[in-house]
PyMOL Python script that loads the backbone (N, CA, C, O; Angstrom):
from pymol import cmd

cmd.read_pdbstr("""\
ATOM      1  N   UNK A   1       1.085  -1.305  -0.024  1.00  0.00           N
ATOM      2  CA  UNK A   1       0.245   0.002  -0.031  1.00  0.00           C
ATOM      3  C   UNK A   1       1.119   1.309   0.115  1.00  0.00           C
ATOM      4  O   UNK A   1       2.102   1.518   0.826  1.00  0.00           O
ATOM      5  N   UNK A   2       0.460   2.115  -0.772  1.00  0.00           N
ATOM      6  CA  UNK A   2       1.524   3.464  -0.923  1.00  0.00           C
ATOM      7  C   UNK A   2       0.962   4.337   0.164  1.00  0.00           C
ATOM      8  O   UNK A   2      -0.028   4.123   0.863  1.00  0.00           O
ATOM      9  N   UNK A   3       1.802   5.386   0.175  1.00  0.00           N
ATOM     10  CA  UNK A   3       1.421   6.524   1.341  1.00  0.00           C
ATOM     11  C   UNK A   3       0.290   7.241   0.869  1.00  0.00           C
ATOM     12  O   UNK A   3      -0.446   7.841   1.653  1.00  0.00           O
ATOM     13  N   UNK A   4       0.057   7.216  -0.632  1.00  0.00           N
ATOM     14  CA  UNK A   4      -1.149   7.994  -1.007  1.00  0.00           C
ATOM     15  C   UNK A   4      -2.554   7.349  -0.392  1.00  0.00           C
ATOM     16  O   UNK A   4      -3.532   7.982   0.008  1.00  0.00           O
ATOM     17  N   UNK A   5      -2.406   6.183  -0.425  1.00  0.00           N
ATOM     18  CA  UNK A   5      -3.635   5.080   0.046  1.00  0.00           C
ATOM     19  C   UNK A   5      -4.047   5.336   1.365  1.00  0.00           C
ATOM     20  O   UNK A   5      -5.222   5.349   1.733  1.00  0.00           O
ATOM     21  N   UNK A   6      -3.141   5.524   2.012  1.00  0.00           N
ATOM     22  CA  UNK A   6      -3.284   5.595   3.607  1.00  0.00           C
ATOM     23  C   UNK A   6      -3.929   7.068   3.713  1.00  0.00           C
ATOM     24  O   UNK A   6      -4.886   7.039   4.486  1.00  0.00           O
ATOM     25  N   UNK A   7      -3.751   8.049   3.297  1.00  0.00           N
ATOM     26  CA  UNK A   7      -4.464   9.458   3.250  1.00  0.00           C
ATOM     27  C   UNK A   7      -5.948   9.316   2.839  1.00  0.00           C
ATOM     28  O   UNK A   7      -6.741  10.210   3.134  1.00  0.00           O
ATOM     29  N   UNK A   8      -6.327   8.247   2.186  1.00  0.00           N
ATOM     30  CA  UNK A   8      -7.975   8.303   1.721  1.00  0.00           C
ATOM     31  C   UNK A   8      -8.892   7.677   2.703  1.00  0.00           C
ATOM     32  O   UNK A   8      -9.079   6.501   3.018  1.00  0.00           O
ATOM     33  N   UNK A   9      -9.446   8.875   3.124  1.00  0.00           N
ATOM     34  CA  UNK A   9     -10.612   8.268   4.225  1.00  0.00           C
ATOM     35  C   UNK A   9     -11.480   7.483   3.530  1.00  0.00           C
ATOM     36  O   UNK A   9     -11.955   7.683   2.412  1.00  0.00           O
ATOM     37  N   UNK A  10     -11.693   6.349   4.462  1.00  0.00           N
ATOM     38  CA  UNK A  10     -12.878   5.225   4.162  1.00  0.00           C
ATOM     39  C   UNK A  10     -14.305   5.739   4.695  1.00  0.00           C
ATOM     40  O   UNK A  10     -15.415   5.283   4.421  1.00  0.00           O
ATOM     41  N   UNK A  11     -14.022   6.641   5.396  1.00  0.00           N
ATOM     42  CA  UNK A  11     -15.181   6.949   6.171  1.00  0.00           C
ATOM     43  C   UNK A  11     -15.782   8.390   6.070  1.00  0.00           C
ATOM     44  O   UNK A  11     -15.901   9.205   6.985  1.00  0.00           O
ATOM     45  N   UNK A  12     -16.195   8.548   4.521  1.00  0.00           N
ATOM     46  CA  UNK A  12     -16.670   9.823   4.157  1.00  0.00           C
ATOM     47  C   UNK A  12     -18.279  10.112   4.464  1.00  0.00           C
ATOM     48  O   UNK A  12     -19.048   9.150   4.464  1.00  0.00           O
ATOM     49  N   UNK A  13     -18.776  11.460   4.726  1.00  0.00           N
ATOM     50  CA  UNK A  13     -20.170  11.731   4.887  1.00  0.00           C
ATOM     51  C   UNK A  13     -20.329  12.635   4.085  1.00  0.00           C
ATOM     52  O   UNK A  13     -19.419  13.392   3.748  1.00  0.00           O
ATOM     53  N   UNK A  14     -21.824  12.710   3.540  1.00  0.00           N
ATOM     54  CA  UNK A  14     -22.282  14.375   3.027  1.00  0.00           C
ATOM     55  C   UNK A  14     -23.932  14.299   3.308  1.00  0.00           C
ATOM     56  O   UNK A  14     -24.542  13.267   3.587  1.00  0.00           O
ATOM     57  N   UNK A  15     -24.425  15.448   3.189  1.00  0.00           N
ATOM     58  CA  UNK A  15     -25.683  15.604   3.244  1.00  0.00           C
ATOM     59  C   UNK A  15     -26.425  15.710   1.936  1.00  0.00           C
ATOM     60  O   UNK A  15     -26.069  16.390   0.974  1.00  0.00           O
ATOM     61  N   UNK A  16     -27.509  14.949   2.019  1.00  0.00           N
ATOM     62  CA  UNK A  16     -28.577  14.737   0.951  1.00  0.00           C
ATOM     63  C   UNK A  16     -29.748  15.481   1.183  1.00  0.00           C
ATOM     64  O   UNK A  16     -30.518  15.434   2.142  1.00  0.00           O
ATOM     65  N   UNK A  17     -29.771  16.172   0.173  1.00  0.00           N
ATOM     66  CA  UNK A  17     -31.161  17.046   0.357  1.00  0.00           C
ATOM     67  C   UNK A  17     -32.586  16.247  -0.867  1.00  0.00           C
ATOM     68  O   UNK A  17     -32.460  15.801  -2.008  1.00  0.00           O
ATOM     69  N   UNK A  18     -33.650  16.343  -0.103  1.00  0.00           N
ATOM     70  CA  UNK A  18     -34.645  15.927  -0.815  1.00  0.00           C
ATOM     71  C   UNK A  18     -35.598  17.301  -0.903  1.00  0.00           C
ATOM     72  O   UNK A  18     -35.487  18.363  -0.289  1.00  0.00           O
ATOM     73  N   UNK A  19     -36.527  16.895  -1.850  1.00  0.00           N
ATOM     74  CA  UNK A  19     -37.450  17.788  -2.520  1.00  0.00           C
ATOM     75  C   UNK A  19     -38.803  17.401  -2.335  1.00  0.00           C
ATOM     76  O   UNK A  19     -39.008  16.345  -2.932  1.00  0.00           O
ATOM     77  N   UNK A  20     -39.841  17.845  -1.729  1.00  0.00           N
ATOM     78  CA  UNK A  20     -41.162  17.371  -1.924  1.00  0.00           C
ATOM     79  C   UNK A  20     -41.844  18.034  -3.201  1.00  0.00           C
ATOM     80  O   UNK A  20     -41.766  19.256  -3.326  1.00  0.00           O
ATOM     81  N   UNK A  21     -42.512  17.267  -4.155  1.00  0.00           N
ATOM     82  CA  UNK A  21     -43.257  17.870  -4.977  1.00  0.00           C
ATOM     83  C   UNK A  21     -44.526  17.037  -4.869  1.00  0.00           C
ATOM     84  O   UNK A  21     -44.510  15.820  -5.056  1.00  0.00           O
ATOM     85  N   UNK A  22     -45.529  17.658  -4.591  1.00  0.00           N
ATOM     86  CA  UNK A  22     -46.919  17.065  -4.348  1.00  0.00           C
ATOM     87  C   UNK A  22     -46.769  16.007  -3.533  1.00  0.00           C
ATOM     88  O   UNK A  22     -46.374  16.126  -2.373  1.00  0.00           O
ATOM     89  N   UNK A  23     -47.122  14.714  -4.169  1.00  0.00           N
ATOM     90  CA  UNK A  23     -47.037  13.960  -3.116  1.00  0.00           C
ATOM     91  C   UNK A  23     -45.775  12.717  -3.471  1.00  0.00           C
ATOM     92  O   UNK A  23     -45.988  11.533  -3.206  1.00  0.00           O
ATOM     93  N   UNK A  24     -44.863  13.047  -3.908  1.00  0.00           N
ATOM     94  CA  UNK A  24     -43.528  12.607  -4.255  1.00  0.00           C
ATOM     95  C   UNK A  24     -42.426  13.213  -3.206  1.00  0.00           C
ATOM     96  O   UNK A  24     -42.601  14.277  -2.612  1.00  0.00           O
ATOM     97  N   UNK A  25     -41.546  12.587  -3.098  1.00  0.00           N
ATOM     98  CA  UNK A  25     -40.338  12.931  -2.340  1.00  0.00           C
ATOM     99  C   UNK A  25     -38.969  12.382  -3.195  1.00  0.00           C
ATOM    100  O   UNK A  25     -38.753  11.172  -3.266  1.00  0.00           O
ATOM    101  N   UNK A  26     -38.131  13.299  -3.789  1.00  0.00           N
ATOM    102  CA  UNK A  26     -37.244  12.825  -4.520  1.00  0.00           C
ATOM    103  C   UNK A  26     -35.738  13.263  -4.145  1.00  0.00           C
ATOM    104  O   UNK A  26     -35.604  14.188  -3.344  1.00  0.00           O
ATOM    105  N   UNK A  27     -34.768  12.728  -4.610  1.00  0.00           N
ATOM    106  CA  UNK A  27     -33.385  13.239  -4.092  1.00  0.00           C
ATOM    107  C   UNK A  27     -33.130  14.410  -5.004  1.00  0.00           C
ATOM    108  O   UNK A  27     -33.250  14.336  -6.227  1.00  0.00           O
ATOM    109  N   UNK A  28     -32.734  15.609  -4.279  1.00  0.00           N
ATOM    110  CA  UNK A  28     -32.653  16.872  -5.021  1.00  0.00           C
ATOM    111  C   UNK A  28     -31.278  17.157  -5.345  1.00  0.00           C
ATOM    112  O   UNK A  28     -30.925  17.381  -6.503  1.00  0.00           O
ATOM    113  N   UNK A  29     -30.412  17.158  -4.267  1.00  0.00           N
ATOM    114  CA  UNK A  29     -29.044  17.626  -4.521  1.00  0.00           C
ATOM    115  C   UNK A  29     -28.069  16.839  -3.156  1.00  0.00           C
ATOM    116  O   UNK A  29     -28.562  16.412  -2.113  1.00  0.00           O
ATOM    117  N   UNK A  30     -26.933  16.817  -3.445  1.00  0.00           N
ATOM    118  CA  UNK A  30     -26.050  16.433  -2.598  1.00  0.00           C
ATOM    119  C   UNK A  30     -25.188  17.416  -2.093  1.00  0.00           C
ATOM    120  O   UNK A  30     -24.990  18.331  -2.893  1.00  0.00           O
ATOM    121  N   UNK A  31     -24.461  17.540  -0.729  1.00  0.00           N
ATOM    122  CA  UNK A  31     -23.475  18.444  -0.663  1.00  0.00           C
ATOM    123  C   UNK A  31     -21.891  17.718  -0.605  1.00  0.00           C
ATOM    124  O   UNK A  31     -21.751  16.514  -0.821  1.00  0.00           O
ATOM    125  N   UNK A  32     -20.945  18.459  -0.344  1.00  0.00           N
ATOM    126  CA  UNK A  32     -19.860  18.041  -0.559  1.00  0.00           C
ATOM    127  C   UNK A  32     -19.532  16.593   0.412  1.00  0.00           C
ATOM    128  O   UNK A  32     -20.395  16.277   1.232  1.00  0.00           O
ATOM    129  N   UNK A  33     -18.612  15.968   0.325  1.00  0.00           N
ATOM    130  CA  UNK A  33     -17.837  14.874   1.166  1.00  0.00           C
ATOM    131  C   UNK A  33     -17.207  15.488   2.279  1.00  0.00           C
ATOM    132  O   UNK A  33     -16.313  16.323   2.135  1.00  0.00           O
ATOM    133  N   UNK A  34     -17.620  15.122   3.357  1.00  0.00           N
ATOM    134  CA  UNK A  34     -16.885  15.670   4.732  1.00  0.00           C
ATOM    135  C   UNK A  34     -16.182  14.362   5.315  1.00  0.00           C
ATOM    136  O   UNK A  34     -16.559  13.233   4.999  1.00  0.00           O
ATOM    137  N   UNK A  35     -15.162  14.604   6.165  1.00  0.00           N
ATOM    138  CA  UNK A  35     -14.442  13.756   6.723  1.00  0.00           C
ATOM    139  C   UNK A  35     -14.855  12.989   8.051  1.00  0.00           C
ATOM    140  O   UNK A  35     -14.366  11.906   8.370  1.00  0.00           O
ATOM    141  N   UNK A  36     -15.729  13.614   8.724  1.00  0.00           N
ATOM    142  CA  UNK A  36     -16.485  13.123   9.999  1.00  0.00           C
ATOM    143  C   UNK A  36     -18.013  13.125   9.901  1.00  0.00           C
ATOM    144  O   UNK A  36     -18.726  14.034   9.476  1.00  0.00           O
ATOM    145  N   UNK A  37     -18.386  11.893  10.390  1.00  0.00           N
ATOM    146  CA  UNK A  37     -19.913  11.866  10.479  1.00  0.00           C
ATOM    147  C   UNK A  37     -20.553  13.217  11.419  1.00  0.00           C
ATOM    148  O   UNK A  37     -21.510  13.929  11.117  1.00  0.00           O
ATOM    149  N   UNK A  38     -19.797  13.284  12.479  1.00  0.00           N
ATOM    150  CA  UNK A  38     -20.331  14.490  13.261  1.00  0.00           C
ATOM    151  C   UNK A  38     -20.249  15.917  12.436  1.00  0.00           C
ATOM    152  O   UNK A  38     -21.163  16.715  12.645  1.00  0.00           O
ATOM    153  N   UNK A  39     -19.388  16.219  11.674  1.00  0.00           N
ATOM    154  CA  UNK A  39     -19.440  17.311  10.925  1.00  0.00           C
ATOM    155  C   UNK A  39     -20.540  17.313   9.989  1.00  0.00           C
ATOM    156  O   UNK A  39     -21.187  18.358   9.917  1.00  0.00           O
ATOM    157  N   UNK A  40     -20.872  16.343   9.260  1.00  0.00           N
ATOM    158  CA  UNK A  40     -22.051  15.989   8.339  1.00  0.00           C
ATOM    159  C   UNK A  40     -23.426  16.315   9.099  1.00  0.00           C
ATOM    160  O   UNK A  40     -24.388  16.941   8.654  1.00  0.00           O
ATOM    161  N   UNK A  41     -23.283  15.793  10.222  1.00  0.00           N
ATOM    162  CA  UNK A  41     -24.363  15.842  11.042  1.00  0.00           C
ATOM    163  C   UNK A  41     -25.058  17.318  11.543  1.00  0.00           C
ATOM    164  O   UNK A  41     -26.252  17.600  11.641  1.00  0.00           O
ATOM    165  N   UNK A  42     -23.780  18.203  11.840  1.00  0.00           N
ATOM    166  CA  UNK A  42     -24.054  19.298  12.151  1.00  0.00           C
ATOM    167  C   UNK A  42     -24.521  20.144  11.179  1.00  0.00           C
ATOM    168  O   UNK A  42     -25.178  21.122  11.534  1.00  0.00           O
ATOM    169  N   UNK A  43     -24.283  19.931   9.913  1.00  0.00           N
ATOM    170  CA  UNK A  43     -24.739  20.679   8.833  1.00  0.00           C
ATOM    171  C   UNK A  43     -25.864  20.184   8.404  1.00  0.00           C
ATOM    172  O   UNK A  43     -26.618  20.938   7.788  1.00  0.00           O
ATOM    173  N   UNK A  44     -26.224  18.863   8.617  1.00  0.00           N
ATOM    174  CA  UNK A  44     -27.776  18.498   8.262  1.00  0.00           C
ATOM    175  C   UNK A  44     -28.678  19.049   9.276  1.00  0.00           C
ATOM    176  O   UNK A  44     -29.802  19.411   8.927  1.00  0.00           O
ATOM    177  N   UNK A  45     -28.269  19.158  10.605  1.00  0.00           N
ATOM    178  CA  UNK A  45     -29.138  19.842  11.478  1.00  0.00           C
ATOM    179  C   UNK A  45     -29.438  21.226  11.263  1.00  0.00           C
ATOM    180  O   UNK A  45     -30.528  21.745  11.504  1.00  0.00           O
ATOM    181  N   UNK A  46     -28.260  21.897  10.725  1.00  0.00           N
ATOM    182  CA  UNK A  46     -28.619  23.282  10.579  1.00  0.00           C
ATOM    183  C   UNK A  46     -29.326  23.535   9.431  1.00  0.00           C
ATOM    184  O   UNK A  46     -30.023  24.548   9.381  1.00  0.00           O
ATOM    185  N   UNK A  47     -29.249  22.648   8.334  1.00  0.00           N
ATOM    186  CA  UNK A  47     -30.177  22.735   7.056  1.00  0.00           C
ATOM    187  C   UNK A  47     -31.436  22.267   7.570  1.00  0.00           C
ATOM    188  O   UNK A  47     -32.270  23.054   7.123  1.00  0.00           O
ATOM    189  N   UNK A  48     -32.047  21.346   8.318  1.00  0.00           N
ATOM    190  CA  UNK A  48     -33.073  20.948   8.726  1.00  0.00           C
ATOM    191  C   UNK A  48     -33.749  22.041   9.668  1.00  0.00           C
ATOM    192  O   UNK A  48     -34.972  22.171   9.737  1.00  0.00           O
ATOM    193  N   UNK A  49     -32.879  22.782  10.357  1.00  0.00           N
ATOM    194  CA  UNK A  49     -33.595  24.181  10.973  1.00  0.00           C
ATOM    195  C   UNK A  49     -34.217  25.085   9.912  1.00  0.00           C
ATOM    196  O   UNK A  49     -35.191  25.817  10.092  1.00  0.00           O
ATOM    197  N   UNK A  50     -33.581  24.949   8.879  1.00  0.00           N
ATOM    198  CA  UNK A  50     -33.753  26.005   7.783  1.00  0.00           C
ATOM    199  C   UNK A  50     -34.967  25.658   6.860  1.00  0.00           C
ATOM    200  O   UNK A  50     -35.414  26.389   5.977  1.00  0.00           O
ATOM    201  N   UNK A  51     -35.501  24.217   7.270  1.00  0.00           N
ATOM    202  CA  UNK A  51     -36.634  23.883   6.625  1.00  0.00           C
ATOM    203  C   UNK A  51     -36.356  22.821   5.480  1.00  0.00           C
ATOM    204  O   UNK A  51     -37.217  22.281   4.786  1.00  0.00           O
ATOM    205  N   UNK A  52     -34.996  22.628   5.421  1.00  0.00           N
ATOM    206  CA  UNK A  52     -34.892  21.589   4.385  1.00  0.00           C
ATOM    207  C   UNK A  52     -35.022  20.296   4.674  1.00  0.00           C
ATOM    208  O   UNK A  52     -34.623  19.930   5.779  1.00  0.00           O
ATOM    209  N   UNK A  53     -35.580  19.357   3.793  1.00  0.00           N
ATOM    210  CA  UNK A  53     -35.627  17.810   4.274  1.00  0.00           C
ATOM    211  C   UNK A  53     -34.152  17.060   3.801  1.00  0.00           C
ATOM    212  O   UNK A  53     -33.733  16.993   2.646  1.00  0.00           O
ATOM    213  N   UNK A  54     -33.601  16.606   4.831  1.00  0.00           N
ATOM    214  CA  UNK A  54     -32.018  16.275   4.619  1.00  0.00           C
ATOM    215  C   UNK A  54     -31.943  14.763   5.257  1.00  0.00           C
ATOM    216  O   UNK A  54     -32.649  14.325   6.165  1.00  0.00           O
ATOM    217  N   UNK A  55     -31.028  14.164   4.631  1.00  0.00           N
ATOM    218  CA  UNK A  55     -30.509  12.688   5.070  1.00  0.00           C
ATOM    219  C   UNK A  55     -28.907  12.640   5.038  1.00  0.00           C
ATOM    220  O   UNK A  55     -28.231  13.435   4.385  1.00  0.00           O
ATOM    221  N   UNK A  56     -28.414  11.662   5.786  1.00  0.00           N
ATOM    222  CA  UNK A  56     -26.847  11.606   5.580  1.00  0.00           C
ATOM    223  C   UNK A  56     -26.443  10.447   4.704  1.00  0.00           C
ATOM    224  O   UNK A  56     -27.209   9.483   4.720  1.00  0.00           O
ATOM    225  N   UNK A  57     -25.536  10.388   4.060  1.00  0.00           N
ATOM    226  CA  UNK A  57     -25.104   9.200   3.132  1.00  0.00           C
ATOM    227  C   UNK A  57     -23.690   8.965   3.394  1.00  0.00           C
ATOM    228  O   UNK A  57     -22.835   9.844   3.280  1.00  0.00           O
ATOM    229  N   UNK A  58     -23.445   7.696   3.769  1.00  0.00           N
ATOM    230  CA  UNK A  58     -22.024   7.353   3.702  1.00  0.00           C
ATOM    231  C   UNK A  58     -21.351   7.155   2.661  1.00  0.00           C
ATOM    232  O   UNK A  58     -22.006   7.204   1.620  1.00  0.00           O
ATOM    233  N   UNK A  59     -20.142   6.922   2.558  1.00  0.00           N
ATOM    234  CA  UNK A  59     -19.234   6.785   1.371  1.00  0.00           C
ATOM    235  C   UNK A  59     -19.722   5.379   0.328  1.00  0.00           C
ATOM    236  O   UNK A  59     -19.515   5.257  -0.879  1.00  0.00           O
ATOM    237  N   UNK A  60     -20.447   4.385   1.295  1.00  0.00           N
ATOM    238  CA  UNK A  60     -20.675   3.411   0.644  1.00  0.00           C
ATOM    239  C   UNK A  60     -21.886   3.253  -0.125  1.00  0.00           C
ATOM    240  O   UNK A  60     -22.213   2.310  -0.844  1.00  0.00           O
ATOM    241  N   UNK A  61     -22.706   4.683   0.227  1.00  0.00           N
ATOM    242  CA  UNK A  61     -23.901   5.063  -0.206  1.00  0.00           C
ATOM    243  C   UNK A  61     -25.251   4.728   0.398  1.00  0.00           C
ATOM    244  O   UNK A  61     -26.346   4.848  -0.152  1.00  0.00           O
ATOM    245  N   UNK A  62     -24.993   4.286   1.623  1.00  0.00           N
ATOM    246  CA  UNK A  62     -26.119   3.898   2.668  1.00  0.00           C
ATOM    247  C   UNK A  62     -26.453   5.384   3.220  1.00  0.00           C
ATOM    248  O   UNK A  62     -25.706   6.279   3.617  1.00  0.00           O
ATOM    249  N   UNK A  63     -27.962   5.300   3.085  1.00  0.00           N
ATOM    250  CA  UNK A  63     -28.798   6.613   3.762  1.00  0.00           C
ATOM    251  C   UNK A  63     -29.030   6.498   5.101  1.00  0.00           C
ATOM    252  O   UNK A  63     -29.315   5.395   5.567  1.00  0.00           O
ATOM    253  N   UNK A  64     -28.941   7.598   5.884  1.00  0.00           N
ATOM    254  CA  UNK A  64     -29.244   7.593   7.369  1.00  0.00           C
ATOM    255  C   UNK A  64     -30.625   8.729   7.412  1.00  0.00           C
ATOM    256  O   UNK A  64     -30.410   9.932   7.554  1.00  0.00           O
ATOM    257  N   UNK A  65     -31.775   8.281   7.297  1.00  0.00           N
ATOM    258  CA  UNK A  65     -32.811   9.174   7.302  1.00  0.00           C
ATOM    259  C   UNK A  65     -32.619  10.093   8.671  1.00  0.00           C
ATOM    260  O   UNK A  65     -32.196   9.720   9.765  1.00  0.00           O
ATOM    261  N   UNK A  66     -33.041  11.344   8.286  1.00  0.00           N
ATOM    262  CA  UNK A  66     -33.176  12.187   9.631  1.00  0.00           C
ATOM    263  C   UNK A  66     -34.772  12.850   9.843  1.00  0.00           C
ATOM    264  O   UNK A  66     -35.126  13.514  10.818  1.00  0.00           O
ATOM    265  N   UNK A  67     -35.527  12.521   8.787  1.00  0.00           N
ATOM    266  CA  UNK A  67     -36.947  12.875   8.756  1.00  0.00           C
ATOM    267  C   UNK A  67     -37.590  11.657   8.469  1.00  0.00           C
ATOM    268  O   UNK A  67     -37.052  10.781   7.791  1.00  0.00           O
ATOM    269  N   UNK A  68     -38.925  11.543   9.043  1.00  0.00           N
ATOM    270  CA  UNK A  68     -39.842  10.488   8.925  1.00  0.00           C
ATOM    271  C   UNK A  68     -40.520  10.737   7.353  1.00  0.00           C
ATOM    272  O   UNK A  68     -40.919  11.861   7.048  1.00  0.00           O
ATOM    273  N   UNK A  69     -40.599   9.748   6.527  1.00  0.00           N
ATOM    274  CA  UNK A  69     -41.351   9.788   5.122  1.00  0.00           C
ATOM    275  C   UNK A  69     -40.421  10.075   4.207  1.00  0.00           C
ATOM    276  O   UNK A  69     -40.837  10.426   3.103  1.00  0.00           O
ATOM    277  N   UNK A  70     -39.106  10.009   4.406  1.00  0.00           N
ATOM    278  CA  UNK A  70     -38.156  10.156   3.324  1.00  0.00           C
ATOM    279  C   UNK A  70     -37.579   8.719   3.009  1.00  0.00           C
ATOM    280  O   UNK A  70     -37.309   7.917   3.902  1.00  0.00           O
ATOM    281  N   UNK A  71     -37.393   8.433   1.501  1.00  0.00           N
ATOM    282  CA  UNK A  71     -37.053   7.284   0.968  1.00  0.00           C
ATOM    283  C   UNK A  71     -35.917   6.784   1.640  1.00  0.00           C
ATOM    284  O   UNK A  71     -35.203   7.606   2.214  1.00  0.00           O
ATOM    285  N   UNK A  72     -35.612   5.568   1.676  1.00  0.00           N
ATOM    286  CA  UNK A  72     -34.491   4.773   2.470  1.00  0.00           C
ATOM    287  C   UNK A  72     -33.388   4.741   1.308  1.00  0.00           C
ATOM    288  O   UNK A  72     -32.303   4.193   1.502  1.00  0.00           O
TER     289      UNK A  72
END
""", "prot")
cmd.dss("prot")
cmd.show_as("cartoon", "prot")
cmd.util.cbc("prot")
cmd.orient("prot")
């Protein structure tokens, strides 16, 4: 393994934004990748307080819903 491989984080997180359109909920946008889950959670909470529907996504693509009714 090279030194470059050692610097790549295997635990990146980002905020995913959802948009409600009539009776449908769809993924609208994603934020930048962040190196710590807590940092992504802080941003997600801030955006939720502003009225956005958000979830967290890890580097493997798994979504962690922060609002009921969002797709998994």
